[in-house]
C-alpha positions as CSV (number, residue, x, y, z in Angstrom):
1,X,-18.0,-0.9,6.4
2,X,-14.4,-0.7,5.1
3,X,-15.2,2.6,3.3
4,X,-16.6,4.0,6.5
5,X,-13.6,3.2,8.5
6,X,-11.1,4.5,5.7
7,X,-13.2,7.9,6.0
8,X,-12.8,8.0,9.7
9,X,-9.1,7.4,9.6
10,X,-8.8,10.1,7.0
11,X,-10.7,12.6,9.1
12,X,-8.6,11.6,12.2
13,X,-5.2,11.6,10.4
14,X,-6.0,14.9,8.8
15,X,-7.1,16.4,12.0
16,X,-4.1,15.0,14.1
17,X,-1.6,15.9,11.1
18,X,-2.9,19.5,11.3
19,X,-2.6,19.7,15.0
20,X,1.1,18.2,15.3
21,X,2.3,20.6,12.6
22,X,1.0,23.5,14.4
23,X,2.4,22.4,17.6
24,X,5.7,21.9,16.3
25,X,5.7,25.2,14.7
26,X,4.7,26.6,17.9
27,X,7.6,24.9,19.9
28,X,9.9,25.6,17.4
29,X,9.4,29.4,17.3
30,X,8.6,30.0,21.0
31,X,10.7,27.1,22.9
32,X,14.3,27.0,23.7
33,X,14.5,23.6,25.7
34,X,13.1,20.3,24.6
35,X,10.7,18.7,27.4
36,X,8.4,15.8,27.5
37,X,5.6,17.8,25.8
38,X,7.8,18.5,22.9
39,X,8.8,14.7,22.7
40,X,5.2,13.9,22.6
41,X,4.3,16.3,19.6
42,X,7.2,14.8,18.0
43,X,5.7,11.2,18.2
44,X,2.5,12.5,17.4
45,X,3.9,13.9,14.1
46,X,5.4,10.8,13.1
47,X,2.3,8.7,14.2
48,X,-0.3,11.0,12.3
49,X,2.2,11.2,9.5
50,X,2.1,7.3,9.0
51,X,-1.7,7.5,9.4
52,X,-1.8,10.3,6.9
53,X,-0.5,8.2,4.3
54,X,-2.1,8.1,1.0
55,X,-1.1,6.2,-2.1
56,X,-1.4,9.1,-4.3
57,X,1.0,12.2,-4.2
58,X,-1.9,14.2,-5.8
59,X,-4.3,13.4,-3.0
60,X,-1.3,14.3,-0.3
61,X,-0.6,17.4,-2.0
62,X,-4.3,18.5,-1.8
63,X,-4.4,17.8,1.7
64,X,-1.2,19.5,2.5
65,X,-2.4,23.0,0.8
66,X,-5.7,22.7,2.8
67,X,-3.9,22.2,5.9
68,X,-1.0,24.7,5.2
69,X,-3.3,27.4,4.1
70,X,-5.7,27.1,7.2
71,X,-2.7,27.0,9.7
72,X,-0.7,29.8,8.2
73,X,-3.8,31.9,7.7
74,X,-5.0,31.5,11.3
75,X,-1.5,31.9,12.7
76,X,-1.0,35.3,10.7
77,X,-4.6,36.5,11.7
78,X,-3.7,35.6,15.4
79,X,-0.8,37.8,15.2
80,X,-2.6,40.6,13.5
81,X,-5.2,40.6,16.2
82,X,-2.9,40.6,19.2
83,X,-0.7,43.3,17.4
84,X,2.4,41.4,17.4
85,X,2.6,41.0,13.7
86,X,5.9,41.6,11.8
87,X,7.8,40.6,8.6
88,X,10.2,38.5,10.4
89,X,7.7,36.5,12.4
90,X,5.6,35.7,9.4
91,X,8.6,34.7,7.4
92,X,9.6,32.2,10.2
93,X,6.0,30.9,10.6
94,X,5.7,30.3,6.8
95,X,9.1,28.6,6.4
96,X,8.3,26.4,9.3
97,X,4.7,25.5,8.3
98,X,6.1,24.5,4.6
99,X,9.0,22.7,5.8
100,X,7.0,20.5,8.1
101,X,4.2,19.9,5.7
102,X,6.6,18.8,3.1
103,X,7.7,16.1,5.3
104,X,4.4,14.4,4.5
105,X,5.9,13.5,1.2
106,X,8.6,11.6,3.0
107,X,6.1,9.5,4.9
108,X,4.5,8.8,1.4
109,X,7.6,7.9,-0.1
110,X,9.0,5.6,2.5
111,X,5.8,3.9,3.3
112,X,5.0,3.3,-0.4
113,X,8.6,1.9,-0.7
114,X,8.1,-0.3,2.3
115,X,5.0,-1.9,0.9
116,X,6.9,-2.5,-2.4
117,X,9.6,-4.4,-0.3
118,X,7.9,-5.8,2.6
119,X,4.3,-6.2,1.2
120,X,1.7,-7.1,4.1
121,X,4.5,-6.8,6.8
122,X,4.6,-3.0,6.2
123,X,2.0,-2.3,9.0
124,X,3.9,-4.2,11.3
125,X,7.1,-2.4,10.5
126,X,5.2,1.0,11.0
127,X,3.9,-0.2,14.4
128,X,7.3,-1.4,15.6
129,X,8.8,2.1,14.3
130,X,6.3,3.9,16.7
131,X,6.8,1.8,19.6
132,X,10.6,1.9,19.5
133,X,10.6,5.6,18.9
134,X,8.1,6.3,21.8
135,X,10.4,3.9,24.1
136,X,13.5,5.7,23.3
137,X,11.7,9.3,23.6
138,X,9.7,8.8,26.7
139,X,11.5,5.8,28.6
140,X,15.3,6.2,27.9
141,X,14.9,10.0,27.2
142,X,17.2,10.0,24.3
143,X,18.0,13.0,22.3
144,X,15.3,13.5,19.5
145,X,17.5,13.5,16.4
146,X,19.4,10.3,18.2
147,X,16.1,8.5,18.8
148,X,14.9,8.9,15.2
149,X,18.5,7.7,13.7
150,X,18.3,4.8,16.3
151,X,14.7,3.9,15.5
152,X,15.2,4.1,11.7
153,X,18.4,1.7,12.0
154,X,16.4,-0.9,14.0
155,X,13.6,-0.6,11.5
156,X,15.9,-1.1,8.6
157,X,17.4,-4.4,10.3
158,X,14.0,-5.6,11.1
159,X,12.6,-4.6,7.7
160,X,15.4,-6.5,6.0
161,X,14.0,-9.9,7.5
162,X,10.8,-8.9,6.7
163,X,11.9,-8.2,3.0
164,X,13.6,-11.8,2.8
165,X,10.3,-13.3,4.2
166,X,8.1,-11.5,1.5
167,X,10.5,-12.3,-1.2
168,X,10.3,-16.0,-0.2
169,X,6.3,-15.6,0.1
170,X,6.4,-14.2,-3.5
171,X,8.6,-16.8,-4.9
172,X,6.4,-19.5,-3.4
173,X,3.4,-17.7,-4.6
174,X,4.7,-17.4,-8.0
175,X,5.6,-21.3,-7.9
176,X,2.1,-21.9,-6.9
177,X,0.9,-19.9,-9.9
178,X,3.2,-21.6,-12.2
179,X,2.1,-25.0,-10.9
180,X,-1.6,-24.0,-11.4
181,X,-1.0,-22.6,-14.6
182,X,0.8,-26.0,-15.8
183,X,-2.1,-27.9,-14.3
184,X,-4.5,-25.9,-16.2
185,X,-2.7,-26.1,-19.4
186,X,-2.3,-30.0,-18.9
187,X,-6.2,-30.0,-18.4
188,X,-6.7,-27.9,-21.5
189,X,-4.3,-30.2,-23.5
190,X,-6.2,-33.3,-22.2
191,X,-9.6,-31.6,-23.1
192,X,-8.1,-30.9,-26.6
193,X,-7.0,-34.7,-27.0
194,X,-10.3,-35.7,-25.4
195,X,-12.3,-33.5,-28.0
196,X,-10.1,-34.8,-30.8
197,X,-10.7,-38.5,-29.8
198,X,-14.2,-37.8,-29.7
199,X,-14.3,-36.1,-33.2
200,X,-12.3,-39.0,-34.6
201,X,-14.7,-41.7,-32.9
202,X,-17.6,-39.5,-34.6
203,X,-16.0,-39.4,-37.9
204,X,-15.4,-43.3,-37.5
205,X,-18.9,-43.9,-36.6
206,X,-20.2,-42.1,-39.7
207,X,-17.8,-43.9,-42.0
208,X,-18.8,-47.1,-40.7
209,X,-22.6,-46.0,-41.1
210,X,-21.8,-45.2,-44.6
211,X,-20.0,-48.6,-45.2
212,X,-22.9,-50.5,-43.6
213,X,-25.5,-48.7,-45.9
214,X,-23.2,-49.5,-48.8
215,X,-22.9,-53.1,-47.7
216,X,-26.7,-53.2,-47.3
217,X,-27.2,-51.9,-50.9
218,X,-24.9,-54.6,-52.4
219,X,-26.7,-57.2,-50.5
220,X,-30.0,-56.1,-51.6
221,X,-29.0,-56.1,-55.3
222,X,-27.8,-59.5,-54.9
223,X,-31.0,-60.7,-53.6
224,X,-32.8,-59.1,-56.3
225,X,-30.6,-60.7,-59.0
226,X,-31.3,-64.1,-57.4
227,X,-35.1,-63.6,-57.6
């Protein structure tokens, strides 16, 4: 069931990422003003970038190549079909596509580092980032760059507390593991001592039996001499 959901997330993230990149490039090349639609596209780009996360740079590279080739190829084909193709347009289109696609590596890098520092709190931090960014973009109507910077600062501050909490949990987990390991060693030592005692006891029983056998033999010899 978990694999099924992971596959669904991969599909949604790939589609969403490709669409958001296409829209960003379109607005970059065709719009001079920033409106709510552009703000929504930026938020979608960040959202699907987080959802697009994969732990392997190799996997991300394969997805980026597929997405980039499809988007660049279809855009160039569209320009050709409408008769509006030119070298400068193709250059701008390819450059914008490559730059936006490369940003996927930043998402991978930051989320991977976040998992190292924040552990299980990474998902909470990502959700917080998206909520704060959406609030600054759509409610306060802050400039996109300012919104991204402010959101990053807030996430860093909150991330510090998650980092401290994660370190505390790791330390407690380490102490618990050390305690369990000590208990395990103590039990092993007790078992070794117990086995040693059992072996000593068995050895003592054997010696006792031999001694009893010798005593019986001597007593038998004495009885024979008397008779």
